[in-house]
N, C-alpha and C positions, 0 to 999 in steps of 0.2 A: 756357624755364623751365616753361611750361604742358605741353609734351610730356613733360618729365621727370616732372612731377607725375602726369600721366595714366599714364605707364609704371609708376611706383611703385604707384599705386592698383591698376592691373591685376594687378601681382605679388601684392599683398596679397589681392586677391579670389581669385586662383588658390590661394593657400595655404589659404584658408578653404573650398575646394571650390566656389567660384563661378566663372563664366566671366569672363575678364578682358578681353573685347572691348569697345571703347569707341566710342560714337557721340556726336558733338557734345560731347566732354569728359566724358561720363557712361557708366556701364555700359550695354551694349546691353539688359540686362534691364529697365532703367527704361522703355524704349520699348515693350517687351512689355507691361508694366503700364499704360503710357500708353494703348495701343490697346485693351487689355482693358477698362479703365475707361471709355474713350471709347465703345465699343460698348454697354456696360452702361448708361451714362447716356443714350445715344441711345435705347435701348429704353425705359428708365424714364420719361424726360421726354416721349418721343414718345407713350407711352400716357397719361401724366398729363394732358397738355394737352388730350386728347380726352374725359377721363372726365366732367367736369361738362357739357360740351356734349352728349355722347351721352345721358346720363341725363335731361337736361332738354329735349332736342329733341322736337318733335311726333311723335306716333305715326303721323301721316299725312304724305305729301309725298314728294319725290324721295329724301331721305336721312333716313328715319324713325329716331327714337330711342325712349326709353321713356316720354317724356311726364311725368316726375316734376316736382314743384315744386322750386324752388331750396332750400327747407328740407329736403325729403326727400333730395335729392341731396347737400346739404351734410353731412347727418348720416352718410350712407354714406362720403363722401369723408373726413370727419373721423376716423372710426374707422379707415379704411384708412391715412391718414397718421399717426395716433397709433401704430398697431401697427408701422409702419415704423421708428419710433424706439425701440421697446421690444424687439423681437425681436433686434436686434444685440447687446443686453446679454447675452443667452443664447448667441447665435452666437459671440461672442468667448470666452466661458467654455468652450464645447464645443471650439472650436479649440485653445485654450490647454492644455486638460487631456487631450484624447482623440485628436484627429485631425490637428492642425496647420493652419496658416493656408492652405497651398496646397490641401490637400484640401477645406477649407471653401469656398474660392473656387470650385473646380470644382463641388462639390455645389450651392452656392448658385446658380451660373450655370445649371446644368442644370435646377434646379427653376424658376428664373425663365423659362427657355426654354419649359418646359411651360406655365407660366402665360400667357405671351404667345400661345402656340399655341392654348390653350383659348379665349382672348378673340377669336381670329379667327373662331370659329364663331358663327353667329347663334342663340345659345341662352342663356337666362337661367341655367340650371344651370352651363353651361361658363363663363359670365362670372364667376360667384361662385367657382367652382373656380380660375379664373385669378387672381382677386384674392388668394385664400388662398395660392396658390403664390408669387405675387410677394412677399407679406409674409414667408413662411417663407424663400424664397430670399434676399431682401435681408438677413434676419437672419444668414445664413451669410456672404454676400458683403461687406457694407458694412464691418464692423470689421476684416476680415482683409487687404484690399488695402493699407491704410496700414501694417499690421503687417509685411507682406512688404517694403514700401518702406523702413520704418525699419530692418529687419534688413539690407537691402542696403547701407545707408550707415553701418553701425557702424564700418567701417574708415577712413572719411574724413568726419567730421562736418561739416567746413567746406564740403563740397559739398551738404549736406543741404538748405539753404534753396533752392538752385537746382533741386534735384531735385523738391522739393515744388511749386515754381512751375511746372515743366514738367508735373508730374502734374495740377496744378490746371487748367492749360490744356486737358488732355485731358478733364477733367470737363466744362468749359464748352463745348468744341468738340462733344462728344457731345450735350449738352443742346441746343445751338444747332441742329445739323443734325437731331436727333430731332424737336424741336418743329416745325421748318420743314417737313421732308419728310413725316413721319407725319401732321402736321396737314393739309398740302395734299392728300395722297392721301385722307385720311378725309373731308375737307369737299368734295372734288371728285367722288370715286367712291363712297365708302361707309365708314362707321365701322369696320367689321371689316377692311377693307383696310388702314387705318392701324394697327390693332392687330396685324395679320398682318405688316406691314413691320417693326414693332418686334421681333417674334419672330424674323424671319429674321436680323437683325443680332445679336440676343442669342445665337442658335445659332452663328453664325460666330465671334463673339467668344469664346465658350466653347471652340470647337475650336482657335482660334488660341492661346489660353493653354495648353491641354492639350498641344498639339503642340510648344510652346516649352520643355518640361521639360528637354531636354538643355542648354539655355542657362542654366538657373536654378540648377544645382548642388543644394545642400542647402537653398536658401532656402525658408523656410516649411514645411519638413518637421519634424515633431515629434521632438525628441530628449529622451526622458523622463529619462535620466540627467542631462543638462545642466539640465533644468528643476528637478529635485530639488536639485541643487547650488546653483542660483540661489535657491531657496526657503529653504534652510538659511542662506545668506549674508544674505538679506533678514531672516530671523528674528533673526539676531545683530545686524544694524544697527538694527533697530526694537525692541530689547529693552524700551525704556521704554514701549512701547504694547501689550505682549503681553496685558495685562489686559483689553484691549478686545475680547474675543471676544463673539459674539452670545449674549445671555442668552435665557432662555425667554420673557421679556416681549417682547424684540426680535422673536423668531421669530413669536410670536402676532400681534403688530402687523403684521408683514410679510405674513402669511397673510391676515389680515382685509382689509388694504388691497388686496392683490393680487386676492383673490376679488371684492371690490366693483368694483374697476377693470375687471376682465375682463368681468364681467356687464354693467356700464354700457356698455362699448365696443360690445357687440352689441345691448343693449337699446335704445339711442338710435335707430339706423336702423330697427330692427324696429318700435318703437312709433310712429315718425313715418310709417311705411308701413302702420300699422294692422294689423300682424301679431300682435304680442305686446308686453305691457308688464308686466314682472316686478314693477316697483315701483309699480304703479298704486294699490295699497292705501294708500300713504303720501301720495298727492296732496292738496294743500291749495289754497285759493283763491289763494295767493300763489306757491307753488313746487310744481313737479312732484315726485313721489316720488323719481325717479331723481336729480334735482338735490340733494335733501336728503341722499341716500345718498352721493353723490360728494363733497359738501362735508364730510360727516362723515369720509369716508376721507382727504381731504386734511389735515384737522385731526389725525387719528391718525398720518399719515405725518410731519407736522411734529413731533409729540411723539416719534416714533421717532428722527428726526434729532437733535433736541435731547438726548435721553437718551444717544445714542452720543457726541455731541460733548463733552458735559459731563465725560466720563471722561478727557479729555486735559488736559495742562498748559495754562496760560493762553495762551501765544503760539500754540500749535497750534490751540487752541480758537478764538481770535479769528480766525485766518486762515480757518478753515472757516466761521465765521459770515460772513466777507467773501464767500466763494464762494456761500453761500446768498443773500445780498443780490443779487449779480450774476445768479444764476439766476432770482431773482424778476423782475428787470427784463428778462431775456431773454424771459420769457413775453410781456410787453407788446410787445416788438419783433416776435417771430414771429407773434403774434396779428394784428398789423397787416400785416406784410410778406407773409404767406402768403395775403392776399386775392388775390394774383396768380394763385393756382391755383383760386380759387372765384369770388368776386363780380366781379373784374375781367374774367374770361373772359366772364361773362354780360353785363357792361356793354359789352364790346367787341362782342359779338354783337348786342345789342338796342338800344343807345343811342348808339353811335359811328357817325359818318358815314364809311363805308368805301368808298364808291363813287368811282371815279376815271375821268376821260375826258381825251382830248386831251393837252396838255403835262404835266398833273399825273400822268397815267398813265405817260407816257414817262419822266419824272424818277424816279418810283417804280421802274419796271422797271430803269432804269440802276443805281439805288442797290441794289436787290435782287440784281441780277446781280453787282455788286462784292462784296456781303455773302456771296454764295454761292461765287463762283469763287475769290476771293483766298484765303480760308482753306483751300479744298480744294487749291489749288496748293501752299500752304505745307506742309500736312499730308502731301500726296502726296510732296513732296520729302523729308520726314523718313522716310517709308516706304521710299523708294528708298535713302536712306543706311543705314537699318537692314538692308535686304535685302543690300546690298553686303557688309556686315561679317559677316552671320550666315547667308548662304545655304547654305554648306557644312555647317552644323550643324543648322539648323531650316528646311530648304527648304519642307516642307509647311505650316508655320506661316506663312511668308511668302506661299505660294500662296494660302492662305485670306485673308490681309490684302489681297492684290491683288484677289481676287474681291470683297471688301467694297468696295474703292474703285472698281472698275468699276461695281458696282451703284449706289453713291452718286453717281457721276458721271452715270450714265444717268438716275437719278431727278431729280437737280438740273437737268440740261439739259432733260429733259422738262417740268419745272415752269416753267422760264424760257421755253421755247419757247411753252408754252400761254399764258403771260401776255403775251408780246410779240405774239402773233397775235390777241389779243382786242381788239375795238374799244373796249369798255369793260369795266372789271373792278371787282370788289369785293374788297378786301384780305381775305384769310382771317383769321378770328378768331385762329388759332394763331400768326400772324405776329407779333402784338404780344408774345407770350410770349417770343420769341427775343431781345427787346431787353435783358432782364436779363443773359443770357449774353454778348451783344455788348458791353454797357457794362462788364461785369466784365473781359473780355479787353482792352478799350481802356483802362480806367482803373486796373486793379489795381496795375500797376507804379508809377504816379504816386502813388497813395495810400500804397503801402508805403514810399516814400521819406520820407514824413512820419514814419513810425515809426522810421526810422534817423537822423533829424535831431534837433537840439536842441529842435524844436517838438513832439516826441512827447508827447502828453498822457497823464495817468494813466488807469487803466482806467475809472473812474467817468465821467470826462469823455468818453472815447470812446463809452461807452454813451449818455450824454446827447446828444452830437452826432448819433449814429446814429439815435436815436429822434426827434429834432427834424427830421432830414432826411426821415424817413419821413412825419412829420406834414406837412411842406411839400409833399410829393408829393400827399397827399390834399387839402390845401388848394387846390392847383392844379386837381385834378380836380373838386373841389366847386365851385369858381368857374366852371369850364367847363360844369358840368351845371346851372347855375341855370335855364336855359331848357328843359332836357330834359323836364320834367314837362308843359310846354305843347305837346309834340309835336315840338319841335326836336331835332335830333341834335347830339351833342357833336363838335366838331372833333377829329380824331385827334391833333393836336399836343399837346393836354392830356394824353392817355393816354401819349404818348411821353415827355413831361416827367415824368410821374408815375413811370414806370419808371426814368428817369434818377436822380431823387432817391432812390427806393427802393434802387437799386443802390449809390449812394454810402453810404446808411445801412447796407447790408449789409456793405460793405467796412470800415466803422468798427467793426462789432460782431462779425460771424461769425468772422474769423480769430483774434481775441484771446481768446475765451472759454475754449476748452479748454486753451490754454497757461497761463492763470492757474490752472486747476484743478490741472494738473501741478506748478506752482510752489508752490502754497499748501498742498496736502494731503499728509500723510505717506503713505509707501508702503502701509502696512497698510490705510489708509482709501481709497486711490485708486480701486479698483474700485467701491466703494460710492458714492463721490462722482461718478465718471464716470456711473454708472447714474442717480444723482439728476439730473445735468445733462441727460442724454438724456430723462429723465422730464419735466423742465421743458419741453423742446422738444416732447415728445409732447402734453403738456397744452395747450401753445400751439397746436399744429396742430389739435387738436380744437376749441378755442375759436374759432380762426380760421374753421374750416368752419361751426360753429354760427352765428356772427355773420354770416359771408358769406352763409349761407342765408337771412338775413332781408332781403336786398337788395330782393326783390320786395315783401315786406310793407311795409317802410318807404317804398318808392317809391309804393305805392298809397295809404298812409295819410297820408304827409307829402309828401316829394319825394326825388328821387335825391340832390340836394345835401345833404339832412339826413343821409343815410347816410354820405357822405364827410366831412362836417364832424364827425360823431361820431368817425370814425377820425382826424381831425385833432386833436381834443381829447385823446383817450386817450393816444397816444404822446407828444404834446407835454407833457402833465402828468407822465407818467412820466419823460420826459427831463429836465425841470426839477427833479423831485424827486431823481433820481440825481445830478445836478450839485450840488444843495444838500448831499447826503449825502457828497460827495467827501471832506471832511476825516475823516468817521467811517470810511469804507471804507479810506482811506489809513492811518489809525491801526490798524485791524484787521489790515492786511497786515503790520505790523511790519517795514517796510523792503524787502519784496519788490517788485520793479519789473517 
């Protein structure tokens, strides 16, 4: 029965101009996307895990950095992370209207390759050019890979869940190996070697995707006539909402908010590095001028959203208010969860006991070997299956993939050999960051089974449980750090448990958010609300970095445990509040589950 279903699916794909070859019951094109996304995430997370360490590392020593404070580094990282969630809004629009998803992916990947290559040079100008390229490239790449995947599965929607699961594994496999290998190379040999390794795999991933074009048919290629027909159909279906065009007030508010947000994003790191402060004339004894301006911009943005939502009928209006409430609590989640990229990196470096000897070192090396080799064997097996099916059509794309895997095997074996031959070893800071990806791969399928059972909780409860799990993670780390201020180091088990609970919290919240936006929002408002959703994440990223940058200040003035208990209280309070609001949110959804 399965073979018959796959045969029918292959036939339908060929009729649509797509290749009908199957691998593991899915179109072979899925695994082209899988590996493209894997190498992009390898590069992205490989660079990201180094950023805070490099900026805050001493300017002297064997592996010098820039010697910035945590506050200065957090301000720059926050702006970078914020822009990574804003540029995809524009990249999606450009692809949809002008160039198509496939061209956008290639353009984005090429720009990101230039960005990683720039960061491989020991030059501050090249470093900032690299960050800018990564932001722009991500804007093109990030929204369009899922778009191509969705288009691939229009013919057989019942296979879509499995496809997204496989694709999600590619994301986490790339993040896992990127943080492990780029981090190890950077901390062992030099920061720019780590940045350079990320660039090599970004380049190879780009070539692999470009050379796989014969397999992809017309997937992701813009068909303007088809788009116009779909737009006409959409206009007819959404006739009752045609009156909700953007007014001149809407446009003015969007321009004001956009300009203030853009200036603030760059003013924050510049002012904290004593270069320039555009809003200094507004400073008060309580608030800095830039904070006054950004609070004002957020109020104006809220007014804009309410003005637009009020033009709809009651049921539609209520559902969109429900989306706004969920987006509000999403900010508290990411503000806490994203400490993994800022404060937790610095804590792992400066306050966690990472030195191992004897049996402890042997056990760690065995575990680390299994964590490295087993996933590599599985993914290499998938690569061989893909090559068998597609070699006659995309031989050069497969050759590039084989080169990638030869390089990653060499890097992995070199890392493991170096660790096994050391008499004593200090676990690399970046190693702790791979735990999130590892726990996702290990736990995602188990958690997803809850959503398919009778115990599937409503959206507000999922958010509440997710926030409380994040709070528990910080409570564990806060308890473990009680003695850190007296010169004692924190046992690494506390940090491992923190990542475990944070990953569980992520699995409760991250996968469900965007699906509720698509269910609750009418088609005409969908792009605007998706943009608002990503804006909420962007704000959370910036807040996470600003607060994470205070870790040194709070540790000096109070204690390290104070910092973590603060992040215990914030998500726990938000989690309890969203659980209390569950009846209200349920009522606003008007039956949508």
